[in-house]
C-alpha positions, 0 to 999 in steps of 0.5 A: 484500503488502509485502516489503523491495524488493531494489532501491535506492529505497523513498521519495524526497521529490520536493523533493530536486533534488540527490540521490545516484546511489543515489536512482535505485534505491532529511440532505437528499434526494440529487439526480439524478446528472445534475446532479452538479457534480463530474462532471469532475475540474476544479473547477466554478464551484460549488466555486470559490464555496465556497473561503471555507469557510463555517462550520457552524452548531451542528454539526461536519463529518461524515465517512464513512470506507468501509473499515476496513483500515490506510488507513481506520482511520488516517483515522478515528482522525485525524479523530475525534481532531481533533473531526470527527464520524466514521463508519467502515464495515467490511464484514467485520471478522473477515476478513483480506486475503492479505498478506505482512504486512511493515511497516517499522520507522518504521511501528511508531513513527509509528503507535504499533504495540505490539510484542506485535502483531509475530509475527516480527522478520525479520533474515535475508532471502534472495532466490533467483534462477531458477537458485537462486542465493541471496543473504542480503539481511540482512547489513547490518541493524544489531542493533536493526533488523528487518522486522516481520511481523504478521497483517493481521487482528491489525493491522486490528482493533487499528487499528479499535479505536483509531479507536473509542477516539478517538471514531469510530463503527464500523458493520459494514455493506456500503456499496452506493451513494453519492448525490452532492450538488447543491451545494458544501454539500449532503451525500453520502448513503451507502446501506448494508446492516446487520443485514439491513436498508437504511440511509442516512447523510448526511455532508459528506466521504467517504474511500474506503478500500475497496480495489482494487475500491472502490465509492467510486471507481466512484461518483465515476467515478475510472477504472480501473487494472490489478491484480495478483492475490496468492494465498497459502496459510498453512501450519502446519509441523512444529516443526523446520521452523518453526524454520528460518523463525524470523527468515527471510523468503524471496523467489523470482523466476523464470518458474516462480513468477511471470512479472512479480513474485515469490513469498514465504515469510514467517514468521507466529506459528505458520505460514508464508505461502507465496504469489505474485502476477502482473499479466499472467497472472492466470488462471495464478495457481494454476500459479505457486502450484504453482511456489513450492510445488515450489521450497520443497518440502523446507522445508515438507514435512509442513506443513498448509494452514490457510487459502487467500487471494486478493486484487487488488493495484493496480498504479498510482494511479487516474486520479482520486483526488479528486472533490468532497469525496470522496478515495481512500486506500490501495489504493482510490487505488492506493498500492502500490509496484512491485517490492515490492508494499508497501502497508501503510505507504503505506495508513496514511500516506495515510489519515492525511495525507488526514484531516490535510488535512480537519482543516486545511481545516475548521479542526478540523471547524468549516467546510465544505471543498471539492475545492480544499482536498483537492487542495491539502492532501492530493493535492499533499502526497502526490504531492510526497512519494511520486510519484517513488518510484512512478515509479522503482520502476515503471521498475525493475520493467520492467527487472528483472522482465521475464525470467529473465536480468534476475532473475539480474542482480537477485539478483546485484546484491542480493549487494552490501552497499552496495546492501543498506544503501541499500535497508534505509535507505530501506525501514525508515525511508522516507527517502532514505539518505545515500549515498557518491559513490564507492560510488554510482558503483560501484553504477551501474557494477555494475548495468550490468555485471550487465545486460550480462552477462545480455544485458539491453538495450533501451529500459528500460535506456536509460530507467534510464540517463536 
């Protein structure tokens, strides 16, 4: 979904112990599964015996990446560029995920996204409360700063083509099942349907980047997680109405548009995306979509709906993200932040980090790898960098999205320019912003002032204080 979070934290590295107060916010036959040595999350003795990573004779490590979104494409590109034999499976390359399509500035540079892929450069961000109190959330953006808005179908196809250019073999197919290996060096066998017939492929490593309903996750019994549903209409507006959204994105909060999330109007190339999301009341999603349509009616009247989209969005990381030589990334792993629903950057980043871990452990594809390698080089690195971010945003989500009174407090706080600057620093650059001690103290004081005025009390606020 990906929007600039109207909160104070987007990325807090785990190793910062002395932080500012601002950081608080801000091809062999498959064997029977019964003999699967990876049936528990703990490494088995078979796996431990392979830690020496035996060299592969006469070939390179073979990897399959299931899913061709930002996570899968970034993983496949990194693997292929590093010399690993890589296969990238994508079920429907022409389709697009219903997604706000906002990405932070740092992603453009880090993932070399060409500027022509960006539809709109948002420099104004309005957040509108249940009572229609409106705060301009973009006042502190510097002249060269903006939130990049793009269409997922454009970004995803670009990233897939680049992975192919790096040497990955792209396969348009539906992966139906995954057979698990009988020993630490035996292959995984992927079964898939392509061109109306069934096929199989044996590989050494599998990266599951196949979204919230991941079949890879099910095949390794990675456990379930709760999902939000995102619903979005793309609406082509009359020219004069589109002019209003030239560089403006809007976020709406309130029980009428979502009981536990927010609704949005994001500008695209020649249309706007109008949508909402919810976890706790998925059956009422169309009711909330009507709610956001009503809130923005004067601004979008005369518009024509050109596409309707719905998609599950994970709410927290899966219980298991690695089993054997299978690793989950992106939505399949549950890497979407609370409060903002941001997932594109974290998907691409997790795909890249997982691929780099495989390259490192296999010495560029020359050796077999183990579950322990993936845990050490990927999971430990990822959690060290981002786990605190996810936990804090989950807590802030519970505090500020629980009632209309809390949402009013949230919008009130967003009017503070220091809060805005800290938020954009951490969102745009995915780093902990340098804070000012006195301003930090004032910010925390104002936060509790807003919560008290809006009569927000209870254990979540106590937890936030801790």
